[in-house]
N, C-alpha and C positions, 0 to 999 in steps of 0.2 A: 504494500500500500504506500509506504513512504517514498518509494522510488517515483511514483506517479505524482507526488505532491510538487507542484510548481511554485517556487518562490520568485516573485517578480522583483526586480530592482526598482528603485525610486528614481525617476527622471531628475537629472542634475538641477534643472531650473526649478523643479518642484521642491527639492531639498532646500534651496536658497529661499524660496518663497515661504516655506514652513518656518525657517529660521527667523526671517523678518517678522512673520506673523506672530511668532512666540513673544517677540519683544515690542509689539505694537503699543502705541501710547493711547490710541483712541479708547473711549469708554463705551462705545456702542457694541451691540452684539454683532458678530461677523462670523462667516463660515467659509472654509475652503472645502469644496466637494471634489473628491478624486475618484477616478475610475481606472480600470486596468486596460491598457492597450494590449490586446491578446497577441497580436502579431509580433510586437516588439518586446513582449513580456516586461512591460514597464508600467509602474503606477504613474499616471499623468493627471494634470489638472483638468477637471471637468468644468468647474464654475467657481467664481469668487463672489461672495455676497456680503454687502454691508448693511447694517441696521436691520437685521432680520430676526424675527422672533422664532422660537422653536416651532410654533404652529405654522408660520410661513415657510420655514425650512422644510418641514415634512412635505409641503406641496411641491417643492423643487425636486424631490427624490423620485426616481422611477419606481413604479409599483412592482415590477418583475425583474429588476436587475440590482445586484449588490452595488453599494457605494461606500466609500470611506469618507467621513466628515471630520474635520477638525473645527471645533466650534468654540469661539471665545464668547463667554456668556457673562453678563452682568448679574451677579448673584448677591441678592440682599439677604444678609443673615438675620436671624431672629433678633439678635441683639443690636441691630441697626448698622453693623459694619457692612461694607460692600467689598466684594472681591471679584476678580475676573478670571475664574478658572478656565483653563483650556481643556476641553473635553474631546476625546476621540470617540466617535460613534461609528460602529460598523453596522450598516444597514444591509441585512441579508434576508430579503423577504422570501416567504414561502413561495414556491412556484418558479424559482430561479433554476436554470439548467444546472445539474449536479457538477458538471465540469467547471462551470463558471464559479459556483459556490466554492469548490475546492481551490481554485486559483486565488480567490479573494481570501479565503480562510488561511491558505498557506502563506500569503503575503502580509497578512495583518500584523504579525509580531515584528517583522522587519520594519514596517512603516512606523509602528508605535515607537520602536527603538530609535529610528532615524529622526522622528519628530520629538523624541525625548518626552513623551507624555505618560502620565500616571493614571489619569482618570479615563478609563477605557470601558465603554459600554457597548452593548449589542442590542439591536432591535430586529425582530423577525417580521414585524408588520409596521409599515411606515406610519400608520395611524397612531401607533403608540408614542410617537415623538411629540410630546406635549410639554408645556411649561411645568405642569405638575410632575410628570415623569422625571424630567431633568432635575427638578428641585429635590425630589425624593432620592434620586441616585446620588446627588451631590451631598445630601444630608449625611451620608455615611463617612464623609471625609472630615468631619469636624474634629 
């Protein structure tokens, strides 16, 4: 089984974009959506979005194709503090082609390491990506 697991590299320009995104100074929500270029076996940029809520973000995701998302989220803590966690969200909806799912699953850890992210979440249904879901997930990191 492991021989057939394809781990895709991360495109150089995407690595640079993720590095810059990590140190961005803006305080709005923003997302980098990535996909796999199957022929080149590379994780590449799909879309960059500024000022986007979790609910708007879910509308940008394909229903039947996996995507990787790095999401900078303005998180209001219960005690009034505000932080801007970077979340890695792996969207792997039911109904994807198994080959495609394996390619994404096999490349996820490499991408997470490349982007140096610790808050890693997975959704199986794009409808699950809501503000409540994200706040609940981030609640574990206090």
